[in-house]
HTML snippet that shows the backbone in 3Dmol.js (N, CA, C, O; Angstrom):
<script src="https://3Dmol.org/build/3Dmol-min.js"></script>
<div id="view" style="width:600px;height:400px;position:relative"></div>
<script>
const pdb = `
ATOM      1  N   MET A   1     275.781 134.646 115.158  1.00  0.00           N
ATOM      2  CA  MET A   1     275.861 135.017 116.389  1.00  0.00           C
ATOM      3  C   MET A   1     275.401 135.566 116.911  1.00  0.00           C
ATOM      4  O   MET A   1     275.190 136.713 116.517  1.00  0.00           O
ATOM      5  N   ASP A   2     274.841 135.051 118.381  1.00  0.00           N
ATOM      6  CA  ASP A   2     274.316 136.061 119.530  1.00  0.00           C
ATOM      7  C   ASP A   2     274.911 137.327 120.088  1.00  0.00           C
ATOM      8  O   ASP A   2     275.797 136.971 120.864  1.00  0.00           O
ATOM      9  N   LYS A   3     274.845 138.467 120.056  1.00  0.00           N
ATOM     10  CA  LYS A   3     275.053 139.528 120.408  1.00  0.00           C
ATOM     11  C   LYS A   3     275.572 140.023 121.820  1.00  0.00           C
ATOM     12  O   LYS A   3     276.486 140.714 122.270  1.00  0.00           O
ATOM     13  N   ARG A   4     274.493 139.295 122.270  1.00  0.00           N
ATOM     14  CA  ARG A   4     273.839 139.537 123.516  1.00  0.00           C
ATOM     15  C   ARG A   4     275.083 139.282 124.510  1.00  0.00           C
ATOM     16  O   ARG A   4     275.955 138.630 123.935  1.00  0.00           O
ATOM     17  N   LYS A   5     275.387 139.588 125.744  1.00  0.00           N
ATOM     18  CA  LYS A   5     276.680 139.679 126.513  1.00  0.00           C
ATOM     19  C   LYS A   5     275.919 138.922 127.698  1.00  0.00           C
ATOM     20  O   LYS A   5     274.902 139.180 128.343  1.00  0.00           O
ATOM     21  N   LYS A   6     276.898 137.820 127.708  1.00  0.00           N
ATOM     22  CA  LYS A   6     276.716 136.977 128.801  1.00  0.00           C
ATOM     23  C   LYS A   6     276.537 137.258 130.392  1.00  0.00           C
ATOM     24  O   LYS A   6     277.664 137.408 130.864  1.00  0.00           O
ATOM     25  N   LYS A   7     275.756 137.357 131.173  1.00  0.00           N
ATOM     26  CA  LYS A   7     275.704 137.759 132.323  1.00  0.00           C
ATOM     27  C   LYS A   7     276.717 137.328 133.481  1.00  0.00           C
ATOM     28  O   LYS A   7     276.430 136.154 133.714  1.00  0.00           O
ATOM     29  N   THR A   8     277.670 137.683 134.241  1.00  0.00           N
ATOM     30  CA  THR A   8     278.391 137.235 134.967  1.00  0.00           C
ATOM     31  C   THR A   8     277.323 136.613 135.893  1.00  0.00           C
ATOM     32  O   THR A   8     276.107 136.770 135.784  1.00  0.00           O
ATOM     33  N   ALA A   9     278.050 135.793 136.934  1.00  0.00           N
ATOM     34  CA  ALA A   9     277.388 135.094 138.100  1.00  0.00           C
ATOM     35  C   ALA A   9     277.105 136.704 139.132  1.00  0.00           C
ATOM     36  O   ALA A   9     276.026 136.490 139.686  1.00  0.00           O
ATOM     37  N   LYS A  10     277.463 137.713 139.447  1.00  0.00           N
ATOM     38  CA  LYS A  10     277.151 138.649 139.960  1.00  0.00           C
ATOM     39  C   LYS A  10     276.363 139.000 139.421  1.00  0.00           C
ATOM     40  O   LYS A  10     275.401 139.133 140.177  1.00  0.00           O
ATOM     41  N   GLU A  11     276.094 139.327 138.245  1.00  0.00           N
ATOM     42  CA  GLU A  11     274.708 139.778 137.553  1.00  0.00           C
ATOM     43  C   GLU A  11     273.828 139.181 137.913  1.00  0.00           C
ATOM     44  O   GLU A  11     272.823 139.790 138.278  1.00  0.00           O
ATOM     45  N   ARG A  12     273.860 138.067 137.940  1.00  0.00           N
ATOM     46  CA  ARG A  12     272.737 137.036 137.880  1.00  0.00           C
ATOM     47  C   ARG A  12     272.140 136.878 139.252  1.00  0.00           C
ATOM     48  O   ARG A  12     270.985 136.666 139.621  1.00  0.00           O
ATOM     49  N   ALA A  13     273.391 137.064 139.962  1.00  0.00           N
ATOM     50  CA  ALA A  13     272.831 136.894 141.543  1.00  0.00           C
ATOM     51  C   ALA A  13     272.164 138.143 142.303  1.00  0.00           C
ATOM     52  O   ALA A  13     271.534 138.042 143.356  1.00  0.00           O
ATOM     53  N   ILE A  14     272.444 139.551 141.477  1.00  0.00           N
ATOM     54  CA  ILE A  14     272.077 140.753 141.994  1.00  0.00           C
ATOM     55  C   ILE A  14     270.904 140.141 141.429  1.00  0.00           C
ATOM     56  O   ILE A  14     270.289 139.579 142.335  1.00  0.00           O
ATOM     57  N   HIS A  15     270.252 139.992 140.156  1.00  0.00           N
ATOM     58  CA  HIS A  15     269.123 139.788 139.335  1.00  0.00           C
ATOM     59  C   HIS A  15     268.159 139.060 140.785  1.00  0.00           C
ATOM     60  O   HIS A  15     267.206 139.538 141.401  1.00  0.00           O
ATOM     61  N   ARG A  16     268.839 137.835 140.947  1.00  0.00           N
ATOM     62  CA  ARG A  16     267.643 137.229 141.455  1.00  0.00           C
ATOM     63  C   ARG A  16     267.561 137.992 143.097  1.00  0.00           C
ATOM     64  O   ARG A  16     266.463 137.800 143.618  1.00  0.00           O
ATOM     65  N   VAL A  17     268.175 138.501 143.636  1.00  0.00           N
ATOM     66  CA  VAL A  17     268.126 139.405 144.755  1.00  0.00           C
ATOM     67  C   VAL A  17     267.054 140.403 144.978  1.00  0.00           C
ATOM     68  O   VAL A  17     266.648 140.900 146.029  1.00  0.00           O
ATOM     69  N   ARG A  18     266.566 140.643 143.340  1.00  0.00           N
ATOM     70  CA  ARG A  18     266.018 141.996 142.858  1.00  0.00           C
ATOM     71  C   ARG A  18     264.360 141.022 142.918  1.00  0.00           C
ATOM     72  O   ARG A  18     263.353 141.562 143.376  1.00  0.00           O
ATOM     73  N   ILE A  19     264.346 139.931 142.517  1.00  0.00           N
ATOM     74  CA  ILE A  19     263.345 139.211 142.396  1.00  0.00           C
ATOM     75  C   ILE A  19     262.278 139.106 143.764  1.00  0.00           C
ATOM     76  O   ILE A  19     261.125 139.396 144.085  1.00  0.00           O
ATOM     77  N   ILE A  20     263.658 138.409 144.380  1.00  0.00           N
ATOM     78  CA  ILE A  20     263.340 138.131 146.029  1.00  0.00           C
ATOM     79  C   ILE A  20     263.108 139.209 146.453  1.00  0.00           C
ATOM     80  O   ILE A  20     262.128 139.229 147.198  1.00  0.00           O
ATOM     81  N   LYS A  21     263.846 140.619 146.222  1.00  0.00           N
ATOM     82  CA  LYS A  21     262.843 141.657 147.329  1.00  0.00           C
ATOM     83  C   LYS A  21     261.690 141.490 146.154  1.00  0.00           C
ATOM     84  O   LYS A  21     261.002 140.535 146.512  1.00  0.00           O
ATOM     85  N   GLY A  22     261.286 141.910 145.148  1.00  0.00           N
ATOM     86  CA  GLY A  22     259.809 141.823 144.428  1.00  0.00           C
ATOM     87  C   GLY A  22     258.939 140.931 145.522  1.00  0.00           C
ATOM     88  O   GLY A  22     258.121 141.418 146.302  1.00  0.00           O
ATOM     89  N   HIS A  23     259.201 139.854 145.443  1.00  0.00           N
ATOM     90  CA  HIS A  23     258.556 138.795 146.408  1.00  0.00           C
ATOM     91  C   HIS A  23     258.045 139.214 147.708  1.00  0.00           C
ATOM     92  O   HIS A  23     256.882 139.275 148.106  1.00  0.00           O
ATOM     93  N   LEU A  24     258.987 139.450 148.208  1.00  0.00           N
ATOM     94  CA  LEU A  24     259.278 139.897 149.555  1.00  0.00           C
ATOM     95  C   LEU A  24     257.740 140.987 149.846  1.00  0.00           C
ATOM     96  O   LEU A  24     256.760 140.599 150.481  1.00  0.00           O
ATOM     97  N   ASN A  25     257.854 142.140 149.311  1.00  0.00           N
ATOM     98  CA  ASN A  25     257.204 143.443 149.308  1.00  0.00           C
ATOM     99  C   ASN A  25     255.922 142.970 148.691  1.00  0.00           C
ATOM    100  O   ASN A  25     255.048 143.268 149.504  1.00  0.00           O
ATOM    101  N   LYS A  26     255.388 142.393 147.677  1.00  0.00           N
ATOM    102  CA  LYS A  26     254.597 141.684 147.552  1.00  0.00           C
ATOM    103  C   LYS A  26     253.454 140.864 148.651  1.00  0.00           C
ATOM    104  O   LYS A  26     252.231 140.978 148.734  1.00  0.00           O
ATOM    105  N   ILE A  27     254.559 139.893 149.532  1.00  0.00           N
ATOM    106  CA  ILE A  27     253.830 139.347 151.061  1.00  0.00           C
ATOM    107  C   ILE A  27     253.902 140.708 151.897  1.00  0.00           C
ATOM    108  O   ILE A  27     252.867 140.971 152.508  1.00  0.00           O
ATOM    109  N   GLU A  28     254.408 141.142 151.957  1.00  0.00           N
ATOM    110  CA  GLU A  28     254.545 142.408 152.843  1.00  0.00           C
ATOM    111  C   GLU A  28     252.912 143.158 152.218  1.00  0.00           C
ATOM    112  O   GLU A  28     252.104 143.297 153.136  1.00  0.00           O
ATOM    113  N   LYS A  29     252.618 143.422 151.419  1.00  0.00           N
ATOM    114  CA  LYS A  29     251.368 143.729 151.031  1.00  0.00           C
ATOM    115  C   LYS A  29     250.160 143.057 151.550  1.00  0.00           C
ATOM    116  O   LYS A  29     249.236 143.267 152.335  1.00  0.00           O
ATOM    117  N   MET A  30     250.630 142.088 150.687  1.00  0.00           N
ATOM    118  CA  MET A  30     249.178 141.212 150.937  1.00  0.00           C
ATOM    119  C   MET A  30     248.927 140.932 152.400  1.00  0.00           C
ATOM    120  O   MET A  30     247.854 140.470 152.789  1.00  0.00           O
ATOM    121  N   LEU A  31     249.755 141.170 153.062  1.00  0.00           N
ATOM    122  CA  LEU A  31     249.713 140.836 155.012  1.00  0.00           C
ATOM    123  C   LEU A  31     248.602 142.015 155.136  1.00  0.00           C
ATOM    124  O   LEU A  31     247.478 141.785 155.580  1.00  0.00           O
ATOM    125  N   GLN A  32     249.032 143.326 154.694  1.00  0.00           N
ATOM    126  CA  GLN A  32     248.431 144.512 155.089  1.00  0.00           C
ATOM    127  C   GLN A  32     246.710 144.530 154.354  1.00  0.00           C
ATOM    128  O   GLN A  32     245.665 145.140 154.583  1.00  0.00           O
ATOM    129  N   ASP A  33     247.062 143.743 153.619  1.00  0.00           N
ATOM    130  CA  ASP A  33     245.920 143.592 152.557  1.00  0.00           C
ATOM    131  C   ASP A  33     244.771 142.301 153.121  1.00  0.00           C
ATOM    132  O   ASP A  33     243.693 142.161 152.543  1.00  0.00           O
ATOM    133  N   ASP A  34     245.104 141.566 154.102  1.00  0.00           N
ATOM    134  CA  ASP A  34     244.600 140.674 154.744  1.00  0.00           C
ATOM    135  C   ASP A  34     244.140 139.538 153.300  1.00  0.00           C
ATOM    136  O   ASP A  34     243.004 139.314 152.884  1.00  0.00           O
ATOM    137  N   VAL A  35     245.019 139.165 152.954  1.00  0.00           N
ATOM    138  CA  VAL A  35     244.941 138.407 151.248  1.00  0.00           C
ATOM    139  C   VAL A  35     244.812 137.243 152.114  1.00  0.00           C
ATOM    140  O   VAL A  35     245.111 136.989 153.281  1.00  0.00           O
ATOM    141  N   TYR A  36     244.100 136.433 150.852  1.00  0.00           N
ATOM    142  CA  TYR A  36     244.259 134.977 151.344  1.00  0.00           C
ATOM    143  C   TYR A  36     244.911 134.022 151.760  1.00  0.00           C
ATOM    144  O   TYR A  36     245.197 133.372 150.754  1.00  0.00           O
ATOM    145  N   CYS A  37     245.482 133.351 152.971  1.00  0.00           N
ATOM    146  CA  CYS A  37     246.075 132.696 153.598  1.00  0.00           C
ATOM    147  C   CYS A  37     247.180 131.903 152.125  1.00  0.00           C
ATOM    148  O   CYS A  37     248.312 132.185 151.734  1.00  0.00           O
ATOM    149  N   VAL A  38     246.327 131.022 151.737  1.00  0.00           N
ATOM    150  CA  VAL A  38     246.720 130.058 150.453  1.00  0.00           C
ATOM    151  C   VAL A  38     247.749 130.898 149.465  1.00  0.00           C
ATOM    152  O   VAL A  38     248.746 130.460 148.891  1.00  0.00           O
ATOM    153  N   ASP A  39     247.142 132.390 149.441  1.00  0.00           N
ATOM    154  CA  ASP A  39     247.314 133.089 148.395  1.00  0.00           C
ATOM    155  C   ASP A  39     249.102 133.368 148.917  1.00  0.00           C
ATOM    156  O   ASP A  39     250.061 133.152 148.176  1.00  0.00           O
ATOM    157  N   LEU A  40     249.180 133.802 150.117  1.00  0.00           N
ATOM    158  CA  LEU A  40     250.309 134.079 150.771  1.00  0.00           C
ATOM    159  C   LEU A  40     251.401 132.911 150.606  1.00  0.00           C
ATOM    160  O   LEU A  40     252.559 133.076 150.221  1.00  0.00           O
ATOM    161  N   ILE A  41     250.859 131.819 150.938  1.00  0.00           N
ATOM    162  CA  ILE A  41     251.896 130.497 150.790  1.00  0.00           C
ATOM    163  C   ILE A  41     252.342 130.537 149.740  1.00  0.00           C
ATOM    164  O   ILE A  41     253.565 130.393 149.725  1.00  0.00           O
ATOM    165  N   HIS A  42     251.710 130.725 148.476  1.00  0.00           N
ATOM    166  CA  HIS A  42     252.074 130.881 147.168  1.00  0.00           C
ATOM    167  C   HIS A  42     253.309 131.585 147.205  1.00  0.00           C
ATOM    168  O   HIS A  42     254.399 131.026 147.091  1.00  0.00           O
ATOM    169  N   GLN A  43     253.086 133.279 147.425  1.00  0.00           N
ATOM    170  CA  GLN A  43     254.162 133.835 147.239  1.00  0.00           C
ATOM    171  C   GLN A  43     255.412 133.401 148.229  1.00  0.00           C
ATOM    172  O   GLN A  43     256.533 133.739 147.849  1.00  0.00           O
ATOM    173  N   SER A  44     255.296 132.666 149.488  1.00  0.00           N
ATOM    174  CA  SER A  44     256.168 132.578 150.580  1.00  0.00           C
ATOM    175  C   SER A  44     257.152 131.388 149.065  1.00  0.00           C
ATOM    176  O   SER A  44     258.217 131.637 148.500  1.00  0.00           O
ATOM    177  N   ARG A  45     256.402 130.425 148.912  1.00  0.00           N
ATOM    178  CA  ARG A  45     257.145 129.381 148.168  1.00  0.00           C
ATOM    179  C   ARG A  45     257.848 129.942 146.566  1.00  0.00           C
ATOM    180  O   ARG A  45     258.659 129.332 145.869  1.00  0.00           O
ATOM    181  N   ALA A  46     257.225 131.271 146.312  1.00  0.00           N
ATOM    182  CA  ALA A  46     258.065 132.071 145.418  1.00  0.00           C
ATOM    183  C   ALA A  46     259.792 132.529 145.821  1.00  0.00           C
ATOM    184  O   ALA A  46     260.812 132.588 145.135  1.00  0.00           O
ATOM    185  N   VAL A  47     259.553 132.749 147.011  1.00  0.00           N
ATOM    186  CA  VAL A  47     260.430 133.374 147.771  1.00  0.00           C
ATOM    187  C   VAL A  47     261.409 132.253 147.659  1.00  0.00           C
ATOM    188  O   VAL A  47     262.375 132.293 146.897  1.00  0.00           O
ATOM    189  N   GLN A  48     261.039 130.954 148.680  1.00  0.00           N
ATOM    190  CA  GLN A  48     261.930 130.319 148.978  1.00  0.00           C
ATOM    191  C   GLN A  48     262.653 129.448 147.292  1.00  0.00           C
ATOM    192  O   GLN A  48     263.649 128.747 147.113  1.00  0.00           O
ATOM    193  N   SER A  49     261.819 129.829 146.568  1.00  0.00           N
ATOM    194  CA  SER A  49     262.815 128.980 145.263  1.00  0.00           C
ATOM    195  C   SER A  49     263.808 130.099 144.757  1.00  0.00           C
ATOM    196  O   SER A  49     264.969 129.868 144.419  1.00  0.00           O
ATOM    197  N   ALA A  50     263.217 131.315 144.749  1.00  0.00           N
ATOM    198  CA  ALA A  50     263.905 131.937 144.313  1.00  0.00           C
ATOM    199  C   ALA A  50     265.323 132.187 145.302  1.00  0.00           C
ATOM    200  O   ALA A  50     266.280 132.826 144.866  1.00  0.00           O
ATOM    201  N   LEU A  51     265.303 131.553 146.769  1.00  0.00           N
ATOM    202  CA  LEU A  51     266.249 131.772 147.365  1.00  0.00           C
ATOM    203  C   LEU A  51     267.517 130.758 147.006  1.00  0.00           C
ATOM    204  O   LEU A  51     268.702 131.079 146.921  1.00  0.00           O
ATOM    205  N   LYS A  52     266.721 128.979 146.754  1.00  0.00           N
ATOM    206  CA  LYS A  52     267.144 127.791 146.443  1.00  0.00           C
ATOM    207  C   LYS A  52     268.059 128.430 145.137  1.00  0.00           C
ATOM    208  O   LYS A  52     269.198 128.027 144.901  1.00  0.00           O
ATOM    209  N   LYS A  53     267.283 129.633 144.221  1.00  0.00           N
ATOM    210  CA  LYS A  53     268.110 129.317 142.573  1.00  0.00           C
ATOM    211  C   LYS A  53     269.140 130.251 142.758  1.00  0.00           C
ATOM    212  O   LYS A  53     270.133 130.086 142.050  1.00  0.00           O
ATOM    213  N   MET A  54     269.137 131.323 143.652  1.00  0.00           N
ATOM    214  CA  MET A  54     270.724 132.386 143.853  1.00  0.00           C
ATOM    215  C   MET A  54     271.310 131.005 144.613  1.00  0.00           C
ATOM    216  O   MET A  54     272.309 130.494 144.106  1.00  0.00           O
ATOM    217  N   ASP A  55     270.860 130.523 145.539  1.00  0.00           N
ATOM    218  CA  ASP A  55     271.767 129.303 146.468  1.00  0.00           C
ATOM    219  C   ASP A  55     272.859 128.748 145.367  1.00  0.00           C
ATOM    220  O   ASP A  55     274.036 129.108 145.401  1.00  0.00           O
ATOM    221  N   MET A  56     272.493 128.103 144.679  1.00  0.00           N
ATOM    222  CA  MET A  56     272.761 127.419 143.619  1.00  0.00           C
ATOM    223  C   MET A  56     273.131 127.780 142.631  1.00  0.00           C
ATOM    224  O   MET A  56     273.462 126.873 141.868  1.00  0.00           O
ATOM    225  N   LEU A  57     273.290 129.309 142.069  1.00  0.00           N
ATOM    226  CA  LEU A  57     274.203 129.908 141.595  1.00  0.00           C
ATOM    227  C   LEU A  57     275.378 130.332 142.236  1.00  0.00           C
ATOM    228  O   LEU A  57     276.542 130.258 141.845  1.00  0.00           O
ATOM    229  N   LEU A  58     274.988 130.710 143.103  1.00  0.00           N
ATOM    230  CA  LEU A  58     276.603 131.010 144.132  1.00  0.00           C
ATOM    231  C   LEU A  58     276.840 129.971 144.503  1.00  0.00           C
ATOM    232  O   LEU A  58     277.664 130.356 145.333  1.00  0.00           O
ATOM    233  N   ILE A  59     276.840 128.639 144.657  1.00  0.00           N
ATOM    234  CA  ILE A  59     277.564 127.399 144.868  1.00  0.00           C
ATOM    235  C   ILE A  59     278.195 127.183 143.501  1.00  0.00           C
ATOM    236  O   ILE A  59     279.422 127.105 143.459  1.00  0.00           O
ATOM    237  N   GLU A  60     277.621 127.097 142.586  1.00  0.00           N
ATOM    238  CA  GLU A  60     278.307 127.033 141.167  1.00  0.00           C
ATOM    239  C   GLU A  60     279.525 127.273 141.003  1.00  0.00           C
ATOM    240  O   GLU A  60     280.534 126.652 140.667  1.00  0.00           O
ATOM    241  N   ASN A  61     279.052 128.994 141.509  1.00  0.00           N
ATOM    242  CA  ASN A  61     280.119 129.847 140.880  1.00  0.00           C
ATOM    243  C   ASN A  61     281.497 129.407 142.160  1.00  0.00           C
ATOM    244  O   ASN A  61     282.678 129.448 141.814  1.00  0.00           O
ATOM    245  N   HIS A  62     281.195 129.120 143.202  1.00  0.00           N
ATOM    246  CA  HIS A  62     282.341 129.139 144.279  1.00  0.00           C
ATOM    247  C   HIS A  62     282.871 127.988 143.853  1.00  0.00           C
ATOM    248  O   HIS A  62     284.094 127.917 143.972  1.00  0.00           O
ATOM    249  N   LEU A  63     282.128 126.740 143.228  1.00  0.00           N
ATOM    250  CA  LEU A  63     282.591 125.438 142.811  1.00  0.00           C
ATOM    251  C   LEU A  63     283.666 125.828 141.562  1.00  0.00           C
ATOM    252  O   LEU A  63     284.834 125.448 141.652  1.00  0.00           O
ATOM    253  N   LYS A  64     283.258 126.518 140.529  1.00  0.00           N
ATOM    254  CA  LYS A  64     284.290 126.818 139.716  1.00  0.00           C
ATOM    255  C   LYS A  64     285.227 127.633 139.782  1.00  0.00           C
ATOM    256  O   LYS A  64     285.893 128.043 138.831  1.00  0.00           O
ATOM    257  N   HIS A  65     285.323 127.880 140.751  1.00  0.00           N
ATOM    258  CA  HIS A  65     286.391 129.838 140.456  1.00  0.00           C
ATOM    259  C   HIS A  65     287.204 128.927 141.994  1.00  0.00           C
ATOM    260  O   HIS A  65     288.014 128.000 141.969  1.00  0.00           O
ATOM    261  N   CYS A  66     286.610 129.619 143.161  1.00  0.00           N
ATOM    262  CA  CYS A  66     286.882 129.750 144.125  1.00  0.00           C
ATOM    263  C   CYS A  66     287.599 128.537 144.941  1.00  0.00           C
ATOM    264  O   CYS A  66     288.741 128.710 145.367  1.00  0.00           O
ATOM    265  N   HIS A  67     286.784 127.068 145.197  1.00  0.00           N
ATOM    266  CA  HIS A  67     286.884 125.871 145.052  1.00  0.00           C
ATOM    267  C   HIS A  67     288.219 125.384 144.737  1.00  0.00           C
ATOM    268  O   HIS A  67     289.185 125.168 145.469  1.00  0.00           O
ATOM    269  N   LEU A  68     287.968 125.193 142.806  1.00  0.00           N
ATOM    270  CA  LEU A  68     288.933 125.033 142.765  1.00  0.00           C
ATOM    271  C   LEU A  68     290.229 125.833 142.640  1.00  0.00           C
ATOM    272  O   LEU A  68     291.267 125.173 142.680  1.00  0.00           O
ATOM    273  N   ASN A  69     290.312 127.015 142.509  1.00  0.00           N
ATOM    274  CA  ASN A  69     291.687 127.519 143.180  1.00  0.00           C
ATOM    275  C   ASN A  69     292.350 127.071 144.014  1.00  0.00           C
ATOM    276  O   ASN A  69     293.520 126.778 143.769  1.00  0.00           O
ATOM    277  N   HIS A  70     291.634 126.826 145.624  1.00  0.00           N
ATOM    278  CA  HIS A  70     291.883 126.558 146.792  1.00  0.00           C
ATOM    279  C   HIS A  70     293.148 124.731 146.114  1.00  0.00           C
ATOM    280  O   HIS A  70     294.334 124.410 146.197  1.00  0.00           O
ATOM    281  N   ILE A  71     291.969 124.174 145.578  1.00  0.00           N
ATOM    282  CA  ILE A  71     292.653 122.690 145.561  1.00  0.00           C
ATOM    283  C   ILE A  71     294.034 122.594 144.034  1.00  0.00           C
ATOM    284  O   ILE A  71     294.979 121.806 144.069  1.00  0.00           O
ATOM    285  N   LYS A  72     293.840 123.339 143.153  1.00  0.00           N
ATOM    286  CA  LYS A  72     295.038 123.606 142.498  1.00  0.00           C
ATOM    287  C   LYS A  72     295.775 124.245 143.579  1.00  0.00           C
ATOM    288  O   LYS A  72     296.638 123.459 143.970  1.00  0.00           O
ATOM    289  N   SER A  73     295.797 125.247 144.171  1.00  0.00           N
ATOM    290  CA  SER A  73     297.248 125.491 144.898  1.00  0.00           C
ATOM    291  C   SER A  73     297.659 124.864 146.349  1.00  0.00           C
ATOM    292  O   SER A  73     298.437 125.244 147.224  1.00  0.00           O
ATOM    293  N   GLY A  74     296.606 123.495 146.193  1.00  0.00           N
ATOM    294  CA  GLY A  74     297.478 122.730 147.498  1.00  0.00           C
ATOM    295  C   GLY A  74     296.584 122.646 148.787  1.00  0.00           C
ATOM    296  O   GLY A  74     296.819 121.839 149.686  1.00  0.00           O
ATOM    297  N   GLU A  75     295.398 123.661 148.813  1.00  0.00           N
ATOM    298  CA  GLU A  75     294.364 123.642 150.038  1.00  0.00           C
ATOM    299  C   GLU A  75     293.443 122.529 149.909  1.00  0.00           C
ATOM    300  O   GLU A  75     292.349 123.057 149.713  1.00  0.00           O
ATOM    301  N   THR A  76     293.320 121.411 149.914  1.00  0.00           N
ATOM    302  CA  THR A  76     292.539 120.918 149.859  1.00  0.00           C
ATOM    303  C   THR A  76     292.199 120.548 151.460  1.00  0.00           C
ATOM    304  O   THR A  76     291.152 119.909 151.558  1.00  0.00           O
ATOM    305  N   ASP A  77     292.762 120.776 152.525  1.00  0.00           N
ATOM    306  CA  ASP A  77     291.577 120.469 153.522  1.00  0.00           C
ATOM    307  C   ASP A  77     290.965 121.863 153.618  1.00  0.00           C
ATOM    308  O   ASP A  77     290.151 121.846 154.541  1.00  0.00           O
ATOM    309  N   LYS A  78     291.019 122.953 153.094  1.00  0.00           N
ATOM    310  CA  LYS A  78     290.361 123.919 153.402  1.00  0.00           C
ATOM    311  C   LYS A  78     289.351 123.798 152.111  1.00  0.00           C
ATOM    312  O   LYS A  78     288.139 123.837 152.324  1.00  0.00           O
ATOM    313  N   ALA A  79     289.725 123.688 151.104  1.00  0.00           N
ATOM    314  CA  ALA A  79     288.480 123.190 150.173  1.00  0.00           C
ATOM    315  C   ALA A  79     287.227 122.192 150.750  1.00  0.00           C
ATOM    316  O   ALA A  79     286.035 122.214 150.445  1.00  0.00           O
ATOM    317  N   ILE A  80     287.990 121.267 151.744  1.00  0.00           N
ATOM    318  CA  ILE A  80     287.098 120.277 151.798  1.00  0.00           C
ATOM    319  C   ILE A  80     286.325 120.998 153.184  1.00  0.00           C
ATOM    320  O   ILE A  80     285.101 121.128 153.169  1.00  0.00           O
ATOM    321  N   THR A  81     287.031 121.393 154.220  1.00  0.00           N
ATOM    322  CA  THR A  81     286.309 122.157 155.116  1.00  0.00           C
ATOM    323  C   THR A  81     284.945 122.818 154.840  1.00  0.00           C
ATOM    324  O   THR A  81     283.888 122.630 155.442  1.00  0.00           O
ATOM    325  N   GLU A  82     285.275 123.873 153.487  1.00  0.00           N
ATOM    326  CA  GLU A  82     284.426 124.526 153.349  1.00  0.00           C
ATOM    327  C   GLU A  82     283.052 124.153 152.846  1.00  0.00           C
ATOM    328  O   GLU A  82     281.903 124.558 153.022  1.00  0.00           O
ATOM    329  N   LEU A  83     283.891 122.838 151.869  1.00  0.00           N
ATOM    330  CA  LEU A  83     282.671 122.268 151.515  1.00  0.00           C
ATOM    331  C   LEU A  83     281.500 121.957 152.889  1.00  0.00           C
ATOM    332  O   LEU A  83     280.487 122.507 153.322  1.00  0.00           O
ATOM    333  N   LEU A  84     282.375 120.681 153.255  1.00  0.00           N
ATOM    334  CA  LEU A  84     281.259 120.094 154.513  1.00  0.00           C
ATOM    335  C   LEU A  84     280.936 121.475 155.634  1.00  0.00           C
ATOM    336  O   LEU A  84     280.300 121.159 156.639  1.00  0.00           O
ATOM    337  N   THR A  85     281.147 122.248 155.567  1.00  0.00           N
ATOM    338  CA  THR A  85     280.795 123.415 156.122  1.00  0.00           C
ATOM    339  C   THR A  85     279.683 124.095 155.525  1.00  0.00           C
ATOM    340  O   THR A  85     278.849 124.530 156.320  1.00  0.00           O
ATOM    341  N   LEU A  86     279.479 124.288 154.270  1.00  0.00           N
ATOM    342  CA  LEU A  86     278.267 124.776 153.198  1.00  0.00           C
ATOM    343  C   LEU A  86     277.210 123.704 153.791  1.00  0.00           C
ATOM    344  O   LEU A  86     276.202 123.925 154.461  1.00  0.00           O
ATOM    345  N   PHE A  87     277.739 122.491 153.347  1.00  0.00           N
ATOM    346  CA  PHE A  87     276.115 121.832 153.400  1.00  0.00           C
ATOM    347  C   PHE A  87     276.352 121.033 155.120  1.00  0.00           C
ATOM    348  O   PHE A  87     276.558 119.886 155.517  1.00  0.00           O
ATOM    349  N   ASN A  88     276.234 121.954 155.559  1.00  0.00           N
ATOM    350  CA  ASN A  88     276.497 121.705 157.467  1.00  0.00           C
ATOM    351  C   ASN A  88     276.702 120.049 157.954  1.00  0.00           C
ATOM    352  O   ASN A  88     275.975 119.268 158.569  1.00  0.00           O
ATOM    353  N   TYR A  89     277.615 119.976 157.551  1.00  0.00           N
ATOM    354  CA  TYR A  89     278.654 118.497 157.987  1.00  0.00           C
ATOM    355  C   TYR A  89     279.527 118.697 159.115  1.00  0.00           C
ATOM    356  O   TYR A  89     279.846 117.962 160.050  1.00  0.00           O
ATOM    357  N   LYS A  90     279.807 119.780 158.820  1.00  0.00           N
ATOM    358  CA  LYS A  90     281.083 120.035 159.613  1.00  0.00           C
ATOM    359  C   LYS A  90     280.635 121.920 160.806  1.00  0.00           C
ATOM    360  O   LYS A  90     281.487 122.391 161.559  1.00  0.00           O
TER     361      LYS A  90
END
`;
const viewer = $3Dmol.createViewer("view");
viewer.addModel(pdb, "pdb");
viewer.setStyle({}, {cartoon: {color: "spectrum"}});
viewer.zoomTo();
viewer.render();
</script>
C-alpha cells in the first residue's frame, strides 16, 4: 500500500502556482539577459501550459464539490449560470 498522502486540490493548485512563478521569474531573467526570442517564447508557452493545467485542476475541483452541492441543494439556476459564465457564454 502506498503510504504517501494524496495531495488536496488546494495543495496541488499551490504547487502549480509555484511552478508558474518559477517560469515567470525565468522569463524576466531571460529578458534582462537579452535571450534569443524563440527561447523566450518556449518559456512563455510553458507558463501558458501551467496556467491551463491549474485551470483544469480548479474547474475539476469546483465541479466535484461546489457545483455538485449547488445542484443537490436545488440551486440549478445558479449552477448553470456559473458554468456559462466560466466558459464565457454569459
